[in-house]
N, CA, C and O atoms as a GROMACS GRO file, in nm:
protein
  320
    1UNK      N    1   0.083  -0.118   0.000
    1UNK     CA    2   0.000   0.000   0.000
    1UNK      C    3   0.087   0.124   0.000
    1UNK      O    4   0.202   0.121   0.045
    2UNK      N    5   0.033   0.231  -0.050
    2UNK     CA    6   0.106   0.356  -0.057
    2UNK      C    7   0.085   0.434   0.072
    2UNK      O    8  -0.028   0.454   0.117
    3UNK      N    9   0.196   0.478   0.132
    3UNK     CA   10   0.193   0.552   0.258
    3UNK      C   11   0.259   0.687   0.235
    3UNK      O   12   0.372   0.694   0.186
    4UNK      N   13   0.189   0.794   0.270
    4UNK     CA   14   0.241   0.930   0.256
    4UNK      C   15   0.310   0.972   0.385
    4UNK      O   16   0.254   0.956   0.494
    5UNK      N   17   0.432   1.025   0.374
    5UNK     CA   18   0.507   1.072   0.491
    5UNK      C   19   0.511   1.224   0.487
    5UNK      O   20   0.547   1.284   0.386
    6UNK      N   21   0.474   1.286   0.599
    6UNK     CA   22   0.468   1.432   0.607
    6UNK      C   23   0.582   1.488   0.690
    6UNK      O   24   0.630   1.425   0.784
    7UNK      N   25   0.625   1.607   0.652
    7UNK     CA   26   0.722   1.684   0.730
    7UNK      C   27   0.852   1.612   0.755
    7UNK      O   28   0.914   1.558   0.663
    8UNK      N   29   0.894   1.612   0.882
    8UNK     CA   30   1.022   1.555   0.921
    8UNK      C   31   1.030   1.405   0.894
    8UNK      O   32   1.139   1.351   0.879
    9UNK      N   33   0.916   1.338   0.886
    9UNK     CA   34   0.918   1.193   0.856
    9UNK      C   35   0.974   1.168   0.716
    9UNK      O   36   1.051   1.074   0.697
   10UNK      N   37   0.937   1.251   0.621
   10UNK     CA   38   0.989   1.235   0.485
   10UNK      C   39   1.140   1.255   0.484
   10UNK      O   40   1.213   1.180   0.419
   11UNK      N   41   1.188   1.356   0.555
   11UNK     CA   42   1.332   1.380   0.562
   11UNK      C   43   1.403   1.262   0.627
   11UNK      O   44   1.510   1.222   0.582
   12UNK      N   45   1.344   1.206   0.733
   12UNK     CA   46   1.404   1.092   0.804
   12UNK      C   47   1.404   0.966   0.717
   12UNK      O   48   1.482   0.874   0.741
   13UNK      N   49   1.317   0.963   0.618
   13UNK     CA   50   1.310   0.849   0.526
   13UNK      C   51   1.388   0.878   0.398
   13UNK      O   52   1.355   0.827   0.291
   14UNK      N   53   1.492   0.959   0.410
   14UNK     CA   54   1.578   0.986   0.295
   14UNK      C   55   1.513   1.074   0.190
   14UNK      O   56   1.552   1.068   0.073
   15UNK      N   57   1.415   1.154   0.229
   15UNK     CA   58   1.348   1.243   0.136
   15UNK      C   59   1.228   1.181   0.065
   15UNK      O   60   1.165   1.247  -0.018
   16UNK      N   61   1.197   1.057   0.097
   16UNK     CA   62   1.081   0.991   0.034
   16UNK      C   63   0.952   1.043   0.096
   16UNK      O   64   0.932   1.031   0.217
   17UNK      N   65   0.865   1.100   0.014
   17UNK     CA   66   0.736   1.147   0.064
   17UNK      C   67   0.630   1.038   0.053
   17UNK      O   68   0.527   1.043   0.120
   18UNK      N   69   0.656   0.941  -0.033
   18UNK     CA   70   0.565   0.829  -0.052
   18UNK      C   71   0.646   0.700  -0.052
   18UNK      O   72   0.749   0.691  -0.119
   19UNK      N   73   0.600   0.601   0.025
   19UNK     CA   74   0.667   0.471   0.029
   19UNK      C   75   0.562   0.361   0.011
   19UNK      O   76   0.445   0.379   0.047
   20UNK      N   77   0.606   0.249  -0.043
   20UNK     CA   78   0.519   0.132  -0.059
   20UNK      C   79   0.553   0.032   0.050
   20UNK      O   80   0.667  -0.013   0.061
   21UNK      N   81   0.455  -0.002   0.132
   21UNK     CA   82   0.475  -0.098   0.240
   21UNK      C   83   0.352  -0.187   0.248
   21UNK      O   84   0.239  -0.140   0.242
   22UNK      N   85   0.375  -0.317   0.262
   22UNK     CA   86   0.266  -0.412   0.280
   22UNK      C   87   0.256  -0.442   0.429
   22UNK      O   88   0.351  -0.494   0.488
   23UNK      N   89   0.141  -0.410   0.490
   23UNK     CA   90   0.122  -0.431   0.634
   23UNK      C   91  -0.026  -0.452   0.661
   23UNK      O   92  -0.112  -0.396   0.593
   24UNK      N   93  -0.055  -0.535   0.763
   24UNK     CA   94  -0.195  -0.562   0.796
   24UNK      C   95  -0.250  -0.466   0.901
   24UNK      O   96  -0.371  -0.444   0.908
   25UNK      N   97  -0.160  -0.406   0.982
   25UNK     CA   98  -0.205  -0.312   1.084
   25UNK      C   99  -0.095  -0.207   1.108
   25UNK      O  100   0.013  -0.216   1.051
   26UNK      N  101  -0.125  -0.109   1.193
   26UNK     CA  102  -0.031   0.000   1.219
   26UNK      C  103   0.099  -0.053   1.279
   26UNK      O  104   0.207  -0.006   1.243
   27UNK      N  105   0.091  -0.149   1.370
   27UNK     CA  106   0.212  -0.205   1.433
   27UNK      C  107   0.309  -0.259   1.327
   27UNK      O  108   0.428  -0.229   1.330
   28UNK      N  109   0.255  -0.338   1.235
   28UNK     CA  110   0.339  -0.395   1.129
   28UNK      C  111   0.391  -0.285   1.036
   28UNK      O  112   0.505  -0.292   0.991
   29UNK      N  113   0.309  -0.187   1.008
   29UNK     CA  114   0.352  -0.074   0.925
   29UNK      C  115   0.472  -0.004   0.988
   29UNK      O  116   0.571   0.023   0.920
   30UNK      N  117   0.464   0.026   1.119
   30UNK     CA  118   0.575   0.092   1.188
   30UNK      C  119   0.700   0.006   1.187
   30UNK      O  120   0.810   0.056   1.164
   31UNK      N  121   0.685  -0.124   1.211
   31UNK     CA  122   0.800  -0.214   1.214
   31UNK      C  123   0.870  -0.217   1.078
   31UNK      O  124   0.993  -0.205   1.071
   32UNK      N  125   0.792  -0.232   0.972
   32UNK     CA  126   0.851  -0.238   0.838
   32UNK      C  127   0.910  -0.104   0.796
   32UNK      O  128   1.012  -0.099   0.728
   33UNK      N  129   0.846   0.004   0.836
   33UNK     CA  130   0.897   0.136   0.804
   33UNK      C  131   1.032   0.159   0.873
   33UNK      O  132   1.125   0.212   0.811
   34UNK      N  133   1.044   0.119   1.000
   34UNK     CA  134   1.170   0.134   1.074
   34UNK      C  135   1.280   0.046   1.016
   34UNK      O  136   1.397   0.084   1.015
   35UNK      N  137   1.243  -0.073   0.967
   35UNK     CA  138   1.342  -0.162   0.904
   35UNK      C  139   1.395  -0.100   0.775
   35UNK      O  140   1.515  -0.105   0.748
   36UNK      N  141   1.306  -0.042   0.697
   36UNK     CA  142   1.342   0.014   0.568
   36UNK      C  143   1.412   0.149   0.583
   36UNK      O  144   1.503   0.182   0.506
   37UNK      N  145   1.369   0.228   0.683
   37UNK     CA  146   1.423   0.362   0.705
   37UNK      C  147   1.452   0.381   0.853
   37UNK      O  148   1.368   0.434   0.926
   38UNK      N  149   1.570   0.339   0.901
   38UNK     CA  150   1.603   0.347   1.044
   38UNK      C  151   1.591   0.487   1.103
   38UNK      O  152   1.568   0.501   1.223
   39UNK      N  153   1.606   0.591   1.022
   39UNK     CA  154   1.595   0.728   1.071
   39UNK      C  155   1.455   0.763   1.119
   39UNK      O  156   1.437   0.863   1.189
   40UNK      N  157   1.356   0.683   1.083
   40UNK     CA  158   1.218   0.709   1.122
   40UNK      C  159   1.189   0.656   1.263
   40UNK      O  160   1.095   0.700   1.329
   41UNK      N  161   1.270   0.561   1.309
   41UNK     CA  162   1.243   0.495   1.438
   41UNK      C  163   1.228   0.592   1.555
   41UNK      O  164   1.137   0.572   1.636
   42UNK      N  165   1.313   0.696   1.570
   42UNK     CA  166   1.292   0.788   1.681
   42UNK      C  167   1.156   0.857   1.678
   42UNK      O  168   1.098   0.885   1.783
   43UNK      N  169   1.104   0.883   1.558
   43UNK     CA  170   0.971   0.943   1.547
   43UNK      C  171   0.863   0.846   1.592
   43UNK      O  172   0.765   0.886   1.656
   44UNK      N  173   0.881   0.718   1.559
   44UNK     CA  174   0.786   0.616   1.601
   44UNK      C  175   0.783   0.610   1.754
   44UNK      O  176   0.677   0.600   1.815
   45UNK      N  177   0.902   0.615   1.815
   45UNK     CA  178   0.911   0.609   1.961
   45UNK      C  179   0.846   0.730   2.027
   45UNK      O  180   0.787   0.719   2.134
   46UNK      N  181   0.858   0.848   1.963
   46UNK     CA  182   0.797   0.971   2.017
   46UNK      C  183   0.647   0.973   1.995
   46UNK      O  184   0.573   1.038   2.068
   47UNK      N  185   0.604   0.902   1.894
   47UNK     CA  186   0.462   0.897   1.862
   47UNK      C  187   0.433   0.956   1.725
   47UNK      O  188   0.474   1.069   1.695
   48UNK      N  189   0.365   0.881   1.644
   48UNK     CA  190   0.326   0.924   1.511
   48UNK      C  191   0.174   0.914   1.502
   48UNK      O  192   0.115   0.815   1.545
   49UNK      N  193   0.113   1.016   1.446
   49UNK     CA  194  -0.031   1.011   1.418
   49UNK      C  195  -0.048   0.946   1.281
   49UNK      O  196   0.024   0.977   1.187
   50UNK      N  197  -0.144   0.856   1.272
   50UNK     CA  198  -0.171   0.784   1.148
   50UNK      C  199  -0.311   0.821   1.101
   50UNK      O  200  -0.409   0.804   1.174
   51UNK      N  201  -0.321   0.870   0.980
   51UNK     CA  202  -0.450   0.900   0.920
   51UNK      C  203  -0.483   0.788   0.822
   51UNK      O  204  -0.409   0.763   0.728
   52UNK      N  205  -0.597   0.722   0.846
   52UNK     CA  206  -0.645   0.617   0.757
   52UNK      C  207  -0.778   0.664   0.701
   52UNK      O  208  -0.877   0.674   0.774
   53UNK      N  209  -0.780   0.693   0.573
   53UNK     CA  210  -0.900   0.745   0.506
   53UNK      C  211  -0.959   0.864   0.582
   53UNK      O  212  -1.081   0.875   0.596
   54UNK      N  213  -0.871   0.953   0.631
   54UNK     CA  214  -0.916   1.077   0.694
   54UNK      C  215  -0.942   1.069   0.844
   54UNK      O  216  -0.970   1.171   0.906
   55UNK      N  217  -0.934   0.950   0.903
   55UNK     CA  218  -0.953   0.935   1.048
   55UNK      C  219  -0.817   0.921   1.114
   55UNK      O  220  -0.736   0.838   1.072
   56UNK      N  221  -0.791   1.002   1.217
   56UNK     CA  222  -0.661   1.003   1.285
   56UNK      C  223  -0.661   0.898   1.397
   56UNK      O  224  -0.754   0.891   1.477
   57UNK      N  225  -0.555   0.818   1.400
   57UNK     CA  226  -0.535   0.718   1.506
   57UNK      C  227  -0.403   0.748   1.576
   57UNK      O  228  -0.301   0.773   1.512
   58UNK      N  229  -0.406   0.746   1.710
   58UNK     CA  230  -0.286   0.765   1.791
   58UNK      C  231  -0.282   0.651   1.892
   58UNK      O  232  -0.380   0.625   1.961
   59UNK      N  233  -0.169   0.584   1.899
   59UNK     CA  234  -0.150   0.476   1.997
   59UNK      C  235  -0.249   0.362   1.979
   59UNK      O  236  -0.279   0.291   2.075
   60UNK      N  237  -0.299   0.343   1.859
   60UNK     CA  238  -0.390   0.233   1.828
   60UNK      C  239  -0.320   0.142   1.729
   60UNK      O  240  -0.362   0.129   1.614
   61UNK      N  241  -0.211   0.078   1.774
   61UNK     CA  242  -0.125   0.005   1.685
   61UNK      C  243  -0.190  -0.120   1.626
   61UNK      O  244  -0.140  -0.173   1.527
   62UNK      N  245  -0.298  -0.167   1.684
   62UNK     CA  246  -0.365  -0.287   1.632
   62UNK      C  247  -0.469  -0.251   1.525
   62UNK      O  248  -0.535  -0.340   1.471
   63UNK      N  249  -0.484  -0.123   1.493
   63UNK     CA  250  -0.582  -0.080   1.394
   63UNK      C  251  -0.548  -0.140   1.258
   63UNK      O  252  -0.438  -0.120   1.207
   64UNK      N  253  -0.643  -0.215   1.198
   64UNK     CA  254  -0.617  -0.274   1.066
   64UNK      C  255  -0.602  -0.167   0.958
   64UNK      O  256  -0.657  -0.057   0.970
   65UNK      N  257  -0.528  -0.200   0.855
   65UNK     CA  258  -0.509  -0.112   0.740
   65UNK      C  259  -0.585  -0.173   0.622
   65UNK      O  260  -0.538  -0.271   0.563
   66UNK      N  261  -0.700  -0.117   0.587
   66UNK     CA  262  -0.779  -0.174   0.477
   66UNK      C  263  -0.706  -0.160   0.343
   66UNK      O  264  -0.633  -0.064   0.320
   67UNK      N  265  -0.727  -0.256   0.258
   67UNK     CA  266  -0.669  -0.253   0.124
   67UNK      C  267  -0.718  -0.127   0.051
   67UNK      O  268  -0.837  -0.096   0.054
   68UNK      N  269  -0.627  -0.056  -0.012
   68UNK     CA  270  -0.664   0.063  -0.088
   68UNK      C  271  -0.689   0.187  -0.004
   68UNK      O  272  -0.732   0.289  -0.058
   69UNK      N  273  -0.662   0.181   0.125
   69UNK     CA  274  -0.685   0.297   0.212
   69UNK      C  275  -0.585   0.408   0.182
   69UNK      O  276  -0.473   0.381   0.137
   70UNK      N  277  -0.626   0.531   0.206
   70UNK     CA  278  -0.537   0.646   0.196
   70UNK      C  279  -0.471   0.662   0.332
   70UNK      O  280  -0.539   0.687   0.432
   71UNK      N  281  -0.337   0.647   0.338
   71UNK     CA  282  -0.266   0.646   0.466
   71UNK      C  283  -0.162   0.757   0.468
   71UNK      O  284  -0.078   0.767   0.379
   72UNK      N  285  -0.170   0.841   0.572
   72UNK     CA  286  -0.073   0.947   0.594
   72UNK      C  287  -0.013   0.930   0.733
   72UNK      O  288  -0.085   0.901   0.828
   73UNK      N  289   0.118   0.947   0.744
   73UNK     CA  290   0.186   0.945   0.873
   73UNK      C  291   0.234   1.086   0.903
   73UNK      O  292   0.297   1.150   0.818
   74UNK      N  293   0.204   1.134   1.023
   74UNK     CA  294   0.240   1.270   1.062
   74UNK      C  295   0.314   1.268   1.195
   74UNK      O  296   0.269   1.202   1.289
   75UNK      N  297   0.426   1.339   1.204
   75UNK     CA  298   0.495   1.345   1.334
   75UNK      C  299   0.406   1.420   1.433
   75UNK      O  300   0.334   1.511   1.396
   76UNK      N  301   0.414   1.380   1.559
   76UNK     CA  302   0.336   1.449   1.662
   76UNK      C  303   0.393   1.588   1.682
   76UNK      O  304   0.514   1.609   1.675
   77UNK      N  305   0.305   1.680   1.707
   77UNK     CA  306   0.348   1.818   1.734
   77UNK      C  307   0.359   1.837   1.884
   77UNK      O  308   0.272   1.795   1.960
   78UNK      N  309   0.467   1.900   1.925
   78UNK     CA  310   0.483   1.932   2.068
   78UNK      C  311   0.393   2.051   2.098
   78UNK      O  312   0.388   2.147   2.022
   79UNK      N  313   0.326   2.044   2.208
   79UNK     CA  314   0.238   2.154   2.246
   79UNK      C  315   0.255   2.187   2.393
   79UNK      O  316   0.316   2.111   2.468
   80UNK      N  317   0.200   2.298   2.431
   80UNK     CA  318   0.215   2.333   2.571
   80UNK      C  319   0.131   2.442   2.616
   80UNK      O  320   0.136   2.479   2.734
   0.00000   0.00000   0.00000
C-alpha cells in the first residue's frame, strides 16, 4: 500500500514522501517502516499520528489497514 510521509518523517526516510509498504495493521507498518528507514524509528518512539482514510489514530497500533486505504503518517506536534 502507498503511505504518505509528512514533514520531518519524509526527511528521516531519505526524502521519500511516498513509500510502498505491505502491512496488515499499524504495528506492522511501523515495524517495516523502521526496518526500511532506520531514521524514522525515533519518530515512532515519540509517537506518530496515522490518518487512515481521513480518520486520525494515535497509539492504536492494532488498527487494521484496509486494502486501498489512503494512509498518511504525521509526526506528533509538541504543544504546551
